[in-house]
N, C-alpha and C positions, 0 to 999 in steps of 0.2 A: 504493500499500500505505498503512495505516494507520503510524503512527510506534509505536503502543504494540505494533505487534504483534512481538515478540521471540522467539517460539517456534515454530519451523517442524512444525505439526502437520498441516493439512490443506493439500492441495496442488492443490485445485480438483476432485479426483476425485469423482463423487457417490458416495452411499453404496449398496451392492447392496441390492436389494429383498431382503424376506424368504425368497419362495420362491427366488432364486437363491442366496442365503448360507448354505442348510443343505445337509448332507454327510451322507454315509452313516455308519453307526456307531450303536454303542448309548448309549443318554442314560445322563448318570449319574444318580443317584438324588436328587430333590429334597429338600429341608429338611424335606419333612413337607405334609402336607394330608389333604383329605378329599374325599370322593367329592362331585362338585358344586360345590367351591369355585371361584372365579373367580380363577384365575392369569395374569398379565399375558403377553403373548407380543408376538412379533415377530424380528426378525432378529438375526445373529448381532452383539456391541457389543465392541468392543475396547478395552484401558484407553485408550491413546493420545487417545481420542475426547475426553476429561475436561479438555482443555485451553481452556475455554470462557471461562476469564476476561479473556482477551486477543485472544479470537478476532474479528479483523477491526474491533478498536478498540472493541468492544459490550460492555461489560460487565455482567454478568449477576448482578450482587449475588453472592451464595450459592448460585446454583442448580448451579454445578459440582460443590458439596459433594451436593447433594442428586442428581445422577446418579452419583455415586462410588458413594455410600453404597446408593443403590438395584443398582449393578452388582455390588456386594461379596456382597449379600446373596442374589442371584439367582442360580439354578442356573446353571452354568457349562459349557461343553462342547459338542461338536458335537451338533447337533440338539435342543438346548435352545431352549426360547422366553424370548426377553427382551424387553423393551418399547424398548429404546435405540434402533433404527434411527429408527423415528419422532420420536420425542422429540427427539434429537439434530438430525434433519432440521429440525424446528421451530425449535431452540435457534439453527441454523445463520444464519438468516435474520432479520434486522430488522424491526422491526414497521414501520417507517417509515423512509424515507432521511433519513440524518443522526440517527437518533434514538440512545440509548442502550441501548434494550432490545431482546430477542431478540423474537420473535412469540410465543414459550413464556412467556418471562418476565411480556411485560405481558399476555399472555391468564391467567395464574396470579392477579397481581395484582388485574386488575381484577375477575376471579371473586370473591377474595377479599375484596375490598370490597364486590362486592352483597350477598355472605353475612355479612359482619363487620358491615354497616351496615343489613342485611335492605331491600334494596332489590328492587322486584317486579320479576317478570319483562319486562312491558311496559315498566316504566321504563328496565332496562335495554337492551331492546331499543332505546329510542329514544336512548339515549346512542352505542350502537354506530353509529345509523344516522347520525348528527351527526357521529361521528368519522369515518364511510366518505366523507361528503359534503365534509369539512373537508380528508382526506388520500385523496385519491381512488387514488392510486398505491401506496397501502400495501397491507400484508397483514393488517391490522387484520380480527377474526373479523367478520361482516354481521350474526350472529343471535347469540342464547343457545345455540341448539341447536350452531351451529357452533363457540363458544367450549369448549362442554363435550366434542365432539368431539375437540378440542386434548389435553385433560386428563384424558379418560375413561380411559386406558391406566396413569392412577396409581392408580384407586379400586380397592378391593378387590371390591365387586361384593357381592351376594345371590343366595339360590337361592328360586326360587318351587316350594312343595312343595302341591300339593292335598290338600283335607282332607273325610273323608267330611261330608256335609251333619248327620250325627248324632254327631260328633266320635266315631266308633268307631277309625277307624287311619287314618294317613297315605298316601297313593299314591305310594309311594315303594318302593325296593328289589322284592322280590317281588311289591308289588301296583301298582307303578309303571305298568304298562299295562292295568288294570282300568278298565272303565266303569262297575261297580257295586261298592258297598261288600261286601268278603265277608262281614260278619256282619247287616247290614240292609239288604243289597240295593238301599241309596238309591242313585240315580244322581250320579254324578260331576258331572254337567254340569246347568247350568239348564235348558236345552232339550232334556232328559230323552234324545233320540237321539244328540246329541252332534255333531252336523254342525256346527255353530258355533266348538265347542271354548272354551266359557264356561264354567269351572269354577264351580262353587257356592260352595266356599269355599277361600281361599292363606293358606298360612302362608308368611311371610318368613323365610327363614333366611340370617343373617348369619354366615359361617363365623367362629370364634372363633380356630383356628389361625393364620391368618396375619395376624391382626388382632395377636396376641400375640408372634409373629415379628418384626412389624415396631416392637416396644417396643427391638429390638437393633440396629435399622438403622445405627444413628451412635453414637459414641461419650459424648456426653454422654446420651442417651438410656438409653443402657447402664448407666451408670454411675448414673443416677435410680434405676433398677430394683434397683439392689443398695447404696442407700442405708442400708436396715435392717441391713445387716451392716458395710458399711465406713465408713460416716459417722455412725452414729448412736451416741449417747454414753448409755448408760443412766445414770440417776439413782436413787440409794436412795430407795425410797418414793414418786417420781412415775411417773405414766403419762403420756406423752405421744404416744404412738404406738400402734399395736393390737400393735407386737412387744414392747410392755411389758408387756402383759396374759397372763394366767394362759393362755389359749384357745392362744395361739401357742405359748409355751413348752412346755404339756405337749403341742402336736402335735408338735413338734421334738425332745421326748425320746421319743417314741412311733416318731417317723418319721426316725430319726436319717438314712439315707441321703438325703430329700428336703431336710432343713434342711443338710446338707453343703455344696450348692451354692447361693449368695446370690443365684444368677440363677433359681431356681425359684420361681413368682409363687403367693401366694397370693391368692385371689379372693373376692369378695363378691358375691353374687347377689341382686340387686334388683329389683323388680317391685311393679308397681302397677295398678288398672284406671284409665281415664283416658275422659272424654267429649270428642273431637277437635272438637266443633263449638262446645263453651263454653255451650251452649243447654242448661239442665237438664232443661228439659221435653222436649226430645229425648232418650229414651233411648237410650244408645249407649255400650258397652264395650269398647274395644280395650285390648290388654295386653302393653306391650313387657317385655324382660326383658334387663335390663343384668347386664355384668360388671364391676367395681371393682376393679381392682389395688391390693392395700394393702404393697406393697414401697417405695412413693414415699416420698418426704418428706412430712412432714403438709401443707406448703403445697400440695402436687400431687395428695396421696391421691384427695380427693373434687371435683378440680376437673372441670368440666363436660366437659372435652377428652378425660379419662380415661375417661369413661364410654362402653365400648364396646357399642353394641345388639348382642343376640346373635338375639335372636326377636320377631318383631312378630306376636303372637297378634290374629287378625281379630276383629270386631265382628260385629253389634250387641250381643249377648248374650256375659254373661262367660262363661268357660270352664267354670268352677265345678268339681265332681268330675272332669272330664275333661283337667284342666290338663298330667295327666303325657303326654298323649297329643302334645301339642305340644311338651313337652319332650325327645321322642326325639331330636332329631339332636345336641341341646346335649348330651346324657347320653353319647351317643354320644364326641363330641368329646373331653368330660371324661376319659373310660375311656381314651382314645388319650393323651391329655395326662398323665396320673398315669403311662403306660408311659415316655411320653417320646418328644419329635418334634425332629428333627435341624433343628437351629435355628444360624445363623451370628451371631457375635457381635464385633460391630465393635471392642470393646474389646480383646478378646483378642490380635490377630484368630482365631477357631477356630469350628470347629461342636463344637456340644454337644448333649446330650438334654435339652432344654426340657421341665420337667414345670410341671404347674400342679394346683391343688386350691382348692377352695372351703370355705372353714372359717366361714361363717356366711351369713344371708339377710337383706336388710333387706325391710320391708313394713310395711303397716298390719297391724293387729291380726286383721281380717277376712280379709284377703290371706293371714294365716297358715294359715289352715283351708285356703284356696285351693291355696296352694303345698305345705303339708306333710300335709295329711289330718287333723291334730289337730284334737280339737273343740274349739271357741271359743264356745259357749253352753249355757245350760242348768248343769246340777251341776258340771259335768267342765270348764266353761270357763277356770278359770286352768289356764295351760299348763305353771306350774312347780309347781303343788300337785298331785300325781298322787295320792296316796293321803290320806284322810280330810280332803278338803278344806275350806274355810272357808264353803260355800255354804250356805243355809239358806232353805227353801220359806215365803213369805209369801202373804199374800191373794190376790197377782195378780201376782207375780212372785220372783225369785229372787233374793237379795242375799248379799252377802261381808261378813259380820261377823266376830267372835271373833279379832280381832288380839293379845289377850290371850295366846293359844298361843305368841307371839314374845317374849312376857316373862320375865325368870326366873322360877322356879320359885317363889320366896317372896315375889313382887310383891305389895303389897296389892289392887292390882285384880283378880287371880284369883279372891279371896274374895268380892268384891264384885256384890252383885245389881243394881246401878244398870245395867249393861250391855244384858243380855237376861233378867233375870230369873233366873239362876242362877251359879253359881260356874264356875271352870275350870280344869279340871287336866289339859288335853290339851297334847302336845308340837305345835310346827309341824308341817305336814304334811310327808310326808317326798317325794322321788323314788323312780322306778321302778329298780328294780335292772337291770344289761342282762338279764338272765334274765325277769324281769317285763315289760322291754320288749319282749323279743322274744317272749314271749308275745302282746301284746297287737297286735302286728303280724302273727303267724301266725292270727289268728282274720277278720281282712280282707284276707290275701293272694288272696282270690280274687275279690275286688270287681272289676269289668271295666267299662271307661269305656264311654260311650256314653248319649244321652240315652232310648235306647229299653231300658234296664236296668232292672229293678225296683229299688225302693228296699229296703234290707233293714234289719227290726229290729234296734236297737241293743240291744246286753247291756247287761246292771247291770255299773258299772262300766268299761264300755269308753269309751276315752279316743281312739280312731281310727276313722276312718270309712273310712279305706283305707291302704295302704302305698303311700308315694310314692315315686315312681322315684329318688330323691336317695339311696333306700337302697341302691341298686345300686350307688353310690359304693364302692370298698373301702374308703377311711377315714371314711366317714359315721359308723359308729358310734361312732368313737374320740372324737368332737367332744364339748363339754360345752356349747358355747353353738353349737346348730344355727341356732335362729331369735331375732332380737333382738325386744325389744320395743320398741314405737314411743314413744318418750318424747313425740314431738312431739305425736301425737294423742291420748294418753294427759293431758297437760298441758291440752290444750283440754276434754277431756270432763269434769275435775276442775273445771276454770273456769268451764265452764256449768252442772254441777251447783250450785258455789259461788252464782255469779249468779242464776241461775233461782230460787235458794231463798231467799238475802239479799231480793232484789226479789220475790219472789213473782211470777214473770211464770207467767202462763197455759201451759200445754203444757209449761213448762220445769221447775219448782218440783217439789221431793220432798217438800215439804208438803202432801198432798193427803189428802180425805176417807179412802182406805183405807190412808195412813201412821199416820193416827190412830188407825184399827181396829186395826192390827197393833202399836200401842203398849199398848193395852187387851189385846190377845191375850196380849203377852208380860208385862203385869203392871207394867210400869214407866210411871214420869212421870205421874203420875195427872193433874197439873196440866194436862197437854195434850190430855188424853180428852175426847170430846165432851160437850158439855155441855146436858142437856135445857132446854127452853124451853117454858114452860106446864105446866100440871095435866096433861093430854092424853096426854104420855109418847111422842108421836110428832113432835113437832120437837127438831132440836138443833142446836145450833151451835158452830163451832171457835174456840176460845179462842186470841187472839192468840199467837202462838211468840215466844218472846224471841229466837230466830235469824232472825226476818223483821224488816223495816225498816219504820216509817211513812213515809206520803206524804211528811210533812217529810224525814226521814231520806234517802227517796230522790232528792227533789229535792238536799238538801244533798250527797250521794254523786255524782251528776249534775254537779253544779256543780265539785265538786272535781276529776273526770276533764276535764271541759271545760276548764281553766287549766292540765293537767299539760301541760309542754313538754320534750321529748328533744333528748338531742345529736343532733348532725346526723347522719343516716344509722343512727342508734341503733334508731328505731323508726318504725312509721306514726303518723299524726296519728289518736291514737286519738280525741281529742274529738269527730269527725265520725258516730262511732257511738252518741253521744246521740241518744235518740230526741227529737222535737219536744216530747212531756208532758214530759220529763227525768224518766221514772220507769222507766226500762229502756234497756240497752244493745243495741243491733243490729246485725248485719251484721260482727261481729268473726271475724277471720282468726286462722288458728292460731298465727302469729306475735303477733299481738294478745294473743291469751290466756295467751300463754309469757310476754310482757313484765306483761300485768296480775297473773297468779299470782305473780310472782317479786319485783315490784318495786312495783304500784301498788295492788293490792287489799288488803293489808293494811295501806298508809298510810291509805287512804281510810276504811278501818273503825275507825282509831285513835280517832277523835272521835263516832263514830256509833253504833257496837255494843257489847255487852257486852265487858267488858276478857278474859273466859276465850276468848269466840270471836274475840276479834282474835289473842290470844298463840297459838290454836292455829293460825290460819291463816297469821300472821307465822314461826311456826317450820317450818312446810307449806313455804313460799316461800323462807325462808332454807335448807332444805336442799334443794329443787331447784335453787335458784341454784349450791349449792355443787357437785351431781352436774353440772351444765352446763357447769364451767369447763373452760377447754382443754387446762389441766393437772391431773391430779388426784393428791389425795395418799392413799397405801395407809392411812394411820391416819385418814383424814378418813373416807375409805370406811367403815371399822369401826367409828367412831363414828357414822355415819347407819346403817350397819345396827342399831343398839341404839335409836337414835332416832326412827327415822321410825314403826317400830311405836308407840312411845309416842306420838307426835301423832295416828295413825290411831284411839288407843284414845281422845285427847282428842276427837277428830270424835266419835265414838262415842257419847259421852256427851251429846253438844250435839245431832245430827241423828236424825231417826227412822232405821229401818234399810233404807227404801227408798232414802236417798241413796247407800249403799256399792252400786252395782254392780259387776262386776267390772274397770273400768276404774279405780276408785278403788283399788280392794283391792291390783292390780298395781305400785303403788308400792311396797310392801314390799319387792318384790323388786328394784329399781334398784341398790342398791349391789352387792349381789352381782354381777350381771350386769356391772356398770362393773367390776370388778376382773379380770373373764374377758376383756371386750374392750378395755376403754381408755377414752379420753375418748369421751362419748356422741356427738359429731359423727361419728364412722365407723359409729355403725349406727342414726341416727335419718334419717326422709323428707324433712327439709327439701331437701336438694341433689337426693334424686330428684324431687320435688314442682318445683322450678326444671327439671329435665331435660325432665319431662314438659309443662312450660309450652314450652320450645323446640319440642317434637315439634308441639303445639298448632298452632304458627306455621308450621310446614310445610304445613301442610293448604290446597292452592288448589283442588283439585279435590275439592267437598264430596261430589260422587257417587262419588270412588273416594279414600276420607281415608286410609288404607293404603297405596295403590299412591302419594300424594303424600308421604306421610312418608316412606317407602323410598327413593325415589329422592330427595328432597332433603338425606335423612341420608347417603348414598353420595358426593355432592358435598361436602357440608359435611364429611365425616370426609375426605377427599381434601384438600378445600383448607386444614383446620386441621395435615395432615399435611405440607403444602409450607409453610405459614407460619411454620413452626419453622425455615425457613432465609430468611426475610426480615429484613434488618436496616433497611431504609430505607424502608418502610410499618409502619402501626401495626396489630399485631395482638393477638390475646389473651394472649400470652406475653411481650409486651414492652410493652404497654398500661399507662401509670402507672395508679394506683388515682385514686380520689376524693380521696383523703387521704395523700399521699406519706410514706412514712416518712422521707426525707429529701433536704433538696436536694442536687443533684447538683454544683451548682458549690460548694457551701459547703467551706470549708477543714477541712483534717486534719493536725493539729499536735501538738507536744508539749504544749499548754497547754490545759486541758479545757475551760476556758470559751469557746475559739474555735470548738471542734469541736460547736456547737449544733446545726447540717443544718436550722434554720427555714426554713419555705416560707412567705415571705409572699404575702396574698394582698389584690390591691386596689393602688391607688396609695398612696405614703406622702405626709406632710406635713412639712416641714422646721420646727424650732423651736427655741430657744435652751433649754438645760438648766438655766440659772438659777441659783436657790437650791437646787434637788436636786443640782447637777453633785456635788458632795464625798460627799451620801449615794450615788449612784451607783456612784462611784469605789469608795469605801471596802467598798459591799456585793459589789461584783466582785471584789473584792481579797481579802477574808476567806472568800468562798464557793469560790475559787480553792485545789484541794489543793498545788498547786506552789509557791504563795506562804505557805504555813503555815509551814514552815521561818523563812523571813525576818521572819514576825510573831513567832515566837517569839524569833530574834535579838536584835528590835528590844525586846520585854518585858524582856529580862536588861539591855540597856543603859540602860532607862528605872531598872531595881531598883538599877544598881548607882552611877546617880546619887543616888540618896537624894533626901530631902526629900520635898514634900507634893504629888505627883503622882498624878493621877487617871489611871490608865493607861488605862481602856479610852477616856475623853475624848479623851486626848491620841492615842492609834491611830485615832480616828474623824475627827479633824480633822488630824494629821499625818504619818500613816504612809504616804499616798500619796507626799509629798514625801520621807521618808526614803527610801522602796522606789526611787524614781526617782534619786536620789542613789548611793545604796549600788549599784545594778544598773548606771551607767554610770561608775562607776570598778571594774567587773568587765571582763575581757578575754574571757575563755571564757564566754558567755553565749548563748543560742539567740536567734534573732532575735524568735520570738515572745513568749520571755520579757522581751525586750528593747523589745516594743512593748507590750506591757501594763504595763511601768514608765511609757514615756512618756507614759501618760495617753491617752484618748480628744478627740476632737474637740468643743468646746463647743458646736457645732451637733448635734443628735440628730434621727433620722428617726422618723417617729410612723404607726403603722399600727393598722388597725380591726379585721385579723383575720391568721392565720396558722395553719400544721399544724406541728406538734411531734409527732416520733414515730408520725406517721400518726393523730392526734388533731385536732380542728380545735377553735380558741379565737376567739372573738369580744369585743370591747367590749360593755360595757352599751348604749353608744350606738346599736350598730350592729345588734342584734337586736331594738328597740323593736318594731318591726311585724313580725317574723317570728315563725313556728309552732314554731322549734327554739329551745333554749337551751344555749348554748354558751359563758356568761360564768362560770360556777360554779366557784370554785377550791378546792381543800383544798392545804393543806402544812403540813408537818411545823416546828416551832420551838419555841423555849424561851421559856417563862413560868415566872418566880419559881423557875428552877433546874431544872424541870421539863420534859421534853418530851412538847408536846400538838397537837392538830392544829389548825389553824386555818382558820376557812372565810371566805369572801370572794367578791369580784364584780372581775373584770378590766375596770378602768377605761380602760386604754392600753395600747401596746405599745411598747416603746423601743427604737432600733437604736444602740448606740454603736459610734461607726467609729474604729479605732483605724489606727495606720501601716500603709502599704502597701509593702512591698520584693517585689522581684523576680517582680511579677503576681502577688502573694499578696496577697487581701483579707480584712484579719481584722476581725472585729467580735462582739461579746457582744447577747444581748438579752435585756430584763429585761421582766418582766411587774409594772406598776403596778396594786396591788390595794386595794379598800377592806375592812378586816377586820373581821367583825362582833365585837362585844364580848361574850365568855363570862363575864367576872368580874363583880366588884360584889357589892352585898348580895344581890341577884334576880338569881341566874345567868342568864345569856343562853342558856343549853343546857339541854336536857332529855334525857338519854338512857335509854331504857326497855330496851336493850339488842339491840334491832330497829333503829330508826331515832332519827336526833337530830333535834329541832325548836328551831331556832336564832333568835332575837330578831334581827330585820333592822334594829330601829329605831335601834340603838347601834352606834358605831364604836370602835375602841382602835388603837392603834399607828399612829398618824397620821403619826408621823415616821420611821415604818419598812414603808412599804408596799411595797418592792420584793423581788421572789424571781428568780431564775433559771427559764428556762423549764422545765428539768430539774427541778427541784423541785415543779412542778405536777402536780396530778391532778384529772381533770374530775370533779365532781358532778351532782347533778340537783336542784332546787330545785321543791318543790311548795307553795305558799299553801296553809295549812289553812284559814284564816277569810280574806274580803275585808277586812273591816273591821280586820283586826289585822296588823301588821306581823311576822309571824310565818313561817317556812318550814319545809318540812320535808326534811332533807338525805338523800340517798342517797350512804354514801361509794364503792359499788363499780366505779363507773364509771371505771377506772384508766385510766393514760396509756399503755398500751402494747397492741396488738391482740391479740398472742399470748397474753394473761393476761386478756383479757376473754370473759365469758361469750358462747359461741356464737349471739350472737343475729342 
């Protein structure tokens, strides 16, 4: 018997098989469920089975906690199906003789490694085969299929629902046994007669109810679900979480019974079509539908592990107007969840009625029409301007101009003829009232799904093509923000319009022949009208527009883009998008456009294009950057709501009306939507697109992409759930970030300078402090708040002595010795303060890279041949009695080692920087209100080059001209990830 076996749990008797363990009697009610949901089954399991942590000497990490949580959450009582007989039987057997892991734990962790590191099935089978050869007498699974059989009972499964080939109905409920569609009579089967029973189209439904119930299976998860009410600390004027937004608060005011229980879940519904093959020449579109819980903390809200796939709508064609047919099972679940589903809460522990509600949807602008039925093209394309929209018909397209309607009544631009040849007296477009909205929906309530349905002619002023099934939810009409505007794709469209027009890219420019004719029709900007060539009057030429670049300007702009370097992990290498002829940018992704529009494009235009154009584009970029911060200020949103219409009006005075499609116009609605929702990262498509990429990687059988994705998803979902209980292997829950927030081994004490938490990268070099030793010691002391009272005390002693003593110079040279003597004479002093007074070792450690608070810093020498730039530093300091920003480059990272005691290592980390000279007769800085240009050819404060790591802020440098030592500086690359724009 193993020496560690000190709890008498199992006596050698085998567990009864499931069919022998069942007894008669009425089963108790389950926690809730839905028809077709896959509940886990097995024999009876007793609570005393969970002493597995010391069973026969095999430590199973936190696997016993996993079993205990599952046991408590499962329906119990005689006759109830549970999963524990088989799972505990697996947990009782060691994976190999003398091993420390049970067969169950070994298999789960091995499968998790396969999923986490994306190991192929063939490679995994080869690994298992080698292990089986090495450990012939072990119980290690021999194949991937056998391994899945061991953990399969932990999965939640999915349902296959057959669909009419013409998308008329789902073959479920009363239609479950039909062979032909009751509406179009199309066969359900591919072979017509149905002998082989191969369905024409299959919808995969992943039941939502058990997945939401599993969020309460452990105390930690249950506590996270209630974070929004138990731990969130609201701050006036700040929006950090959806619970801070007006939409959430209004919903709570209307449905007070729902808001009373913090465990009730608010969900977002996210969907979009994607091609699973990654080959755009192959037209294929499948549509997953995700449920995103918003009760969680900000760092977990949009995490990929919390995206629950509820539906997988099959391809190859988009569901289009028939989307509601596929939504039927999900809508039924949501209706049931609104009433309440009995669920076990591990935190209470008790059963309660779990309720859930959809508070908004996430999708791109085209998918908004697919999901909601709201028209997103034509005169009614703007989903926020319901009445008297800004649409205007041009020669060959519909544009959206007239943003003067958002300006104050007495604004001088309202009476100007420079915009469209007329004055503007109308108010901004209004939204439908509840009554008007209901009338709109009543007009299309008879629209039926199906490919064979005749297309109805739209009435004038009608904004809906069909009534979405989401209106069947009892709370849907109470929501103010039902569908989010996708900032991600809107930014890309605006950026493409700007770049295409500036660089006059064929097919993308808005400065076309028709756009010049539009100007003639409106009677504005005569200098851009077509000019006749010759005396025949039949030939015309287009004058060079002031908003387009010459070839030399294009080359200069592309050269600027080519030398831009970003901080580590901040953006992709955009220089690769510069075309070979250096006259255009190609292959830009959505995040590239996000960075370009907010950071780089205005800077590149500064020396290239007209000042008015630069000002308008820079203001637009600054506004979008403020909107995309992870923490929003309400007063800033109120200001942006007034400024963005002015910016769009400036653009209307510059570009032709054809430039302003609906995507450009939608920017005017961003501030109001942000007040309703909260920060933009809770409503844009970036996390959804990343999840779609994960699904695309699941495809192994290209002949059955939907089946591959469904099977891989439930395995990954199961392993993600199990990985929450792993402490000894790397998972997505304990995996350190690329740039860790803080060194786990760093000292935490009562002297702040020792609590730096710096993670060093690479080996160190040892060196002598030399002449810099006194300067470094004095800087550390005067930067430490705990030492400031002693500095004041020393100043008083010097003032009392009188004489011609230069106090500042004396402190710089003599305070360290005075402080050491003074602390040495004190009896009641902390160990940290005593170590600080004893001064550091004369030998210092020099590093070339480190991570401070999640931000990476490199020295100038380290990044000479790198594509990233991490040496730019901004730090506040005093110059001639005034606090200013100092701009510099990181030269070295210095670690000062102080006295150690009781196994505690104390150190201080300093940055040594070269500071660019900002003063002199010719100031070294040029600030135009948007960017700062700094002359990097001169330096100052050479005798004061040190700062603490906590005083540094990252900046981005961009050279304006190769031949001149000038850099353009962006200050907003701050040193804490929680405050960086969500990029």
